[in-house]
C-alpha positions in Angstrom: -4.9 -5.2 32.6 -3.4 -8.4 31.3 0.0 -9.7 32.4 1.7 -8.7 29.1 0.2 -5.2 29.3 1.4 -4.9 32.9 4.9 -6.0 31.9 4.9 -3.5 29.1 3.7 -0.7 31.4 6.5 -1.5 33.9 9.1 -1.6 31.1 7.8 1.8 29.9 7.9 3.3 33.4 11.5 2.0 33.9 12.5 3.4 30.5 11.1 6.8 31.5 12.8 6.7 34.9 16.2 5.6 33.7 16.1 7.3 30.3 16.4 4.7 27.6 19.5 5.3 25.7 18.6 3.3 22.6 21.0 3.0 19.7 23.3 5.9 18.7 21.6 8.7 16.7 22.2 9.2 13.0 22.2 13.0 13.4 25.0 15.1 14.9 25.5 14.7 18.6 24.7 18.3 19.3 21.4 18.0 17.5 20.6 14.7 19.1 20.9 16.2 22.6 17.9 18.3 21.7 16.4 20.1 24.6 19.1 19.0 27.0 21.7 20.7 24.9 19.8 24.0 25.1 19.6 23.8 28.9 15.8 23.5 29.0 12.9 21.3 28.1 10.9 21.5 24.8 7.2 22.0 24.8 4.9 21.7 21.8 1.2 21.5 21.4 -0.2 18.6 19.5 -3.9 18.4 18.8 -5.1 19.9 22.0 -2.4 18.4 24.2 0.7 20.1 25.6 3.7 17.8 25.3 6.8 18.3 27.3 10.2 16.7 26.7 13.2 17.0 29.0 15.4 15.7 26.2 15.1 14.6 22.6 13.3 11.2 22.2 15.4 8.2 21.4 12.8 5.5 21.2 10.0 6.7 18.9 7.3 4.4 17.6 5.2 5.3 14.6 1.6 4.1 14.0 1.3 4.5 10.3 3.4 4.8 7.1 2.9 8.6 6.8 4.4 9.2 10.2 7.2 6.7 9.5 8.3 8.4 6.3 8.2 11.8 8.0 10.7 10.7 10.7 12.8 8.9 8.1 12.9 12.2 6.0 14.2 13.9 9.2 17.0 11.3 9.5 15.7 9.8 12.7 15.8 6.1 11.9 18.3 5.4 14.6 16.0 6.9 17.2 13.0 4.8 16.2 12.1 1.8 18.4 9.6 0.6 15.8 7.2 1.2 13.0 3.8 -0.3 12.0 0.9 -0.3 9.6 2.7 -0.3 6.2 0.1 0.6 3.5 2.3 0.4 0.4 6.0 -0.1 -0.3 8.2 2.4 1.4 9.4 5.1 -0.9 12.7 4.3 -2.6 14.6 7.1 -0.9 13.7 5.8 2.5 14.2 2.0 2.0 17.8 1.8 3.4 16.9 3.8 6.5 13.6 1.9 6.9 15.6 -1.3 7.0 17.2 -0.2 10.3 13.9 0.2 12.1 12.1 -2.8 13.8 8.8 -3.5 12.3 6.5 -4.1 15.3 3.5 -5.0 13.1 2.9 -4.8 9.3 -0.7 -3.8 10.2 -2.3 -1.8 12.9 -0.3 -1.8 16.2 -2.0 -3.1 19.3 -1.6 -1.7 22.8 0.4 -4.6 24.1 2.8 -4.5 21.2 3.2 -0.7 21.7 4.0 -1.0 25.4 6.4 -3.9 24.9 8.5 -1.6 22.7 9.0 0.8 25.6 8.8 3.9 23.5 9.4 7.5 24.8 7.1 9.0 22.2 4.4 7.8 19.8 3.9 9.6 16.5 0.8 9.1 14.3 -0.9 10.9 11.4 -4.4 9.8 12.2 -6.5 10.2 15.4 -8.3 6.8 14.9 -5.1 5.0 15.8 -5.6 6.2 19.4 -8.6 4.1 20.5 -9.0 1.5 23.2 -9.1 -1.4 20.7 -6.0 -0.2 18.9 -2.9 1.4 20.5 -4.8 2.9 23.4 -6.3 6.4 23.8 -4.0 9.4 24.2 -5.4 9.7 27.8 -4.4 6.1 28.6 -0.9 6.5 27.2 -0.4 9.9 28.9 -1.3 8.2 32.2 1.7 5.9 31.6 3.9 8.9 31.0 4.0 8.4 27.2 3.5 11.5 25.0 1.6 11.1 21.8 2.3 13.4 18.8 -0.7 13.5 16.4 -0.6 15.3 13.1 -2.3 18.7 13.2 -3.9 17.8 9.8 -6.2 15.3 11.5 -7.5 17.7 14.1 -8.0 21.0 12.4 -10.5 22.3 15.0 -7.7 22.3 17.5 -5.5 24.6 15.3 -5.7 28.3 14.4 -8.5 29.2 11.9 -7.4 30.0 8.4 -4.6 27.5 8.2 -4.7 25.2 5.2 -4.0 21.4 5.5 -0.6 22.1 4.0 0.1 24.8 6.6 -0.7 22.3 9.3 1.5 19.7 7.7 4.5 22.1 7.6 3.8 22.9 11.3 4.1 19.2 12.0 7.6 19.2 10.5 8.7 22.2 12.5 7.3 20.8 15.8 8.9 17.4 15.2 12.2 19.1 14.4 12.0 20.9 17.7 11.0 17.8 19.7 13.9 15.7 18.2 16.4 18.5 18.1 16.7 18.5 14.3 15.4 21.9 13.5 17.7 22.4 10.5 16.5 19.3 8.8 12.9 20.3 9.5 13.4 23.8 8.2 15.0 22.4 5.0 12.0 20.2 4.5 9.6 23.0 5.0 11.5 25.2 2.5 11.5 22.5 -0.1 7.8 21.7 0.3 6.8 25.3 0.4 8.6 25.8 -2.9 6.7 22.9 -4.5 3.4 24.4 -3.3 4.3 27.8 -4.7 5.1 26.3 -8.1 1.8 24.3 -8.1 -0.1 27.5 -7.3 1.7 29.3 -10.1 0.7 26.5 -12.5 -2.8 26.5 -11.2 -3.2 30.3 -12.0 -3.3 29.4 -15.7 -6.3 27.0 -15.3 -9.5 28.3 -16.8 -13.0 27.8 -15.3 -12.2 25.8 -12.1 -13.0 22.4 -13.5 -14.9 20.0 -11.2 -12.9 17.0 -10.1 -13.9 13.8 -8.1 -11.1 12.1 -6.2 -11.7 8.3 -5.9 -9.6 6.8 -3.2 -11.1 3.4 -2.7 -13.9 1.2 -4.0 -15.2 -1.5 -1.5 -17.9 -3.7 -3.0 -19.9 -1.2 -5.0 -19.2 1.7 -2.7 -16.8 4.4 -3.9 -15.0 6.5 -1.3 -14.2 10.1 -2.5 -12.4 13.1 -1.1 -14.7 15.4 0.9 -14.1 18.9 2.1 -11.6 18.1 4.8 -9.4 15.7 2.9 -6.0 16.8 1.5 -7.1 16.5 -2.1 -9.7 19.3 -1.6 -6.8 21.7 -0.9 -4.8 20.2 -3.7 -7.7 20.9 -6.1 -7.8 24.6 -5.0 -4.0 24.9 -5.4 -4.1 23.4 -8.9 -7.0 25.7 -10.0 -9.7 23.0 -9.9 -12.8 22.5 -7.6 -13.5 19.4 -5.6 -17.0 18.3 -6.5 -17.7 17.0 -3.0 -16.6 20.0 -1.1 -20.0 20.2 0.5 -19.4 17.1 2.5 -17.6 17.9 5.7 -15.6 14.7 5.9 -12.3 13.4 4.7 -13.3 10.3 2.7 -17.1 9.8 2.7 -18.7 6.8 1.1 -21.0 7.9 -1.7 -23.0 6.3 -4.5 -22.1 6.2 -8.2 -25.4 8.1 -8.8 -24.1 10.9 -6.5 -20.9 11.2 -8.5 -22.9 11.2 -11.7 -25.1 14.0 -10.4 -21.9 16.2 -9.8 -21.0 15.6 -13.5 -17.2 16.1 -12.9 -15.0 17.4 -15.7 -12.5 14.8 -14.8 -11.7 12.2 -12.1 -8.5 11.5 -10.1 -8.0 7.8 -9.5 -6.0 6.7 -6.5 -3.7 3.7 -7.2 -3.2 1.5 -4.1 -2.1 -1.6 -6.0 0.5 -2.5 -3.5 -2.0 -2.8 -0.7 -3.5 -5.7 -2.6 -7.2 -5.5 -1.6 -10.0 -5.8 -4.1 -10.8 -2.5 -5.6 -7.4 -1.0 -4.6 -5.7 -0.7 -7.9 -6.4 2.0 -10.4 -7.4 -0.7 -13.0 -10.0 -2.1 -10.5 -11.5 1.4 -10.0 -11.6 2.2 -13.7 -13.3 -1.2 -14.3 -15.9 -0.4 -11.7 -16.5 3.1 -13.1 -16.8 2.0 -16.7 -19.0 -1.0 -15.7 -21.5 1.1 -13.9 -24.4 2.0 -16.3 -24.9 5.5 -14.7 -21.2 6.4 -14.7 -20.6 5.0 -18.2 -22.9 7.8 -19.5 -20.8 10.6 -18.0 -18.9 12.7 -20.5 -15.7 12.5 -18.4 -15.9 8.7 -18.5 -16.8 8.4 -22.2 -13.8 10.6 -23.1 -11.4 8.9 -20.7 -10.8 12.1 -18.6 -8.9 10.4 -15.8 -5.7 11.3 -13.9 -4.0 8.6 -11.9 -1.9 9.2 -8.8 -0.5 6.9 -6.1 -3.2 6.7 -3.4 -0.7 7.2 -0.6 0.0 10.7 -2.0 -3.6 11.6 -1.2 -2.9 11.2 2.5 -1.1 13.9 4.5 2.6 13.0 4.5 6.0 14.1 3.0 4.7 12.5 -0.3 1.6 14.6 -0.6 3.2 17.4 -2.6 4.3 14.9 -5.1 0.7 14.6 -6.3 0.5 18.2 -7.3 2.8 18.1 -10.4 1.0 14.8 -11.4 -2.3 16.6 -11.0 -1.3 19.8 -12.9 0.3 17.8 -15.7 -2.8 15.6 -16.0 -5.0 18.7 -16.2 -2.9 20.2 -18.9 -3.1 16.9 -20.9 -6.9 17.1 -20.5 -6.9 20.6 -21.9 -7.5 22.6 -18.7 -4.7 25.0 -19.3 -2.0 25.7 -16.7 1.5 26.7 -17.4 
């Protein structure tokens, strides 16, 4: 262990022993007291791990933008010791709150940076953040007394069978509300997003023939990455009355070939726009250029007839923004003649 890691570990241990106060919370004092106010500790399960909190965390660190925006939606900006890994611009409704949170790294957060922030909980949406060469494994962090909350969406096998990705996402909100003592905020968010899902299902009931859709998230070089069976867009397709053409691939975002996409002969394509990330192939315009420039893809009926729907790429990831893609999808399907209400 390097000197800086040892120092960070000591700071973390001291923080846990003394109880880091952090800045005053932005939520009512009664809610901020969390478990302590109710006279007992809070326990939640997170992706196969039982997490226990004697009091509501006051120095949370998030490892990705999705996790960051969830905590900001819950009004927890004054109880965040830092954020990292910004993929696109923060949503307008969170910008003021985001400005109050230290940015530990604009990209992936390293283990030394994490420990130096002396957090009392780490929140992430994706399991691949918890590796030795990134923030550290969940086992390593647990050995330091640091609980790690990982979104249930990224570990479906650890959760009850029959739950959709959106069910798991709403479970995340409830569990985080309990951990941080902001149950009312979490319940409000769940109600709002459940209403949006119900509306999308109602709209999807009017779609005829379950049109096939391919969701294109990224294009690196000449390799497209599309939504597989376990990605959020697969569930969004079902809700909207469509069918993900790559539901037979048991992955989130598999790399495929243009020939494989052409073989599925989709009725339309959803193009993820990640322009703000700034990498080649990220923008919707880049993806459309690659699609139209490929001789196999150019022959597809969907391409020749410009049957595309564009949505922000970040809305394809599990987050508070995911439901925003549903009205874009249903409106786009109506415009392409696939019915819906």
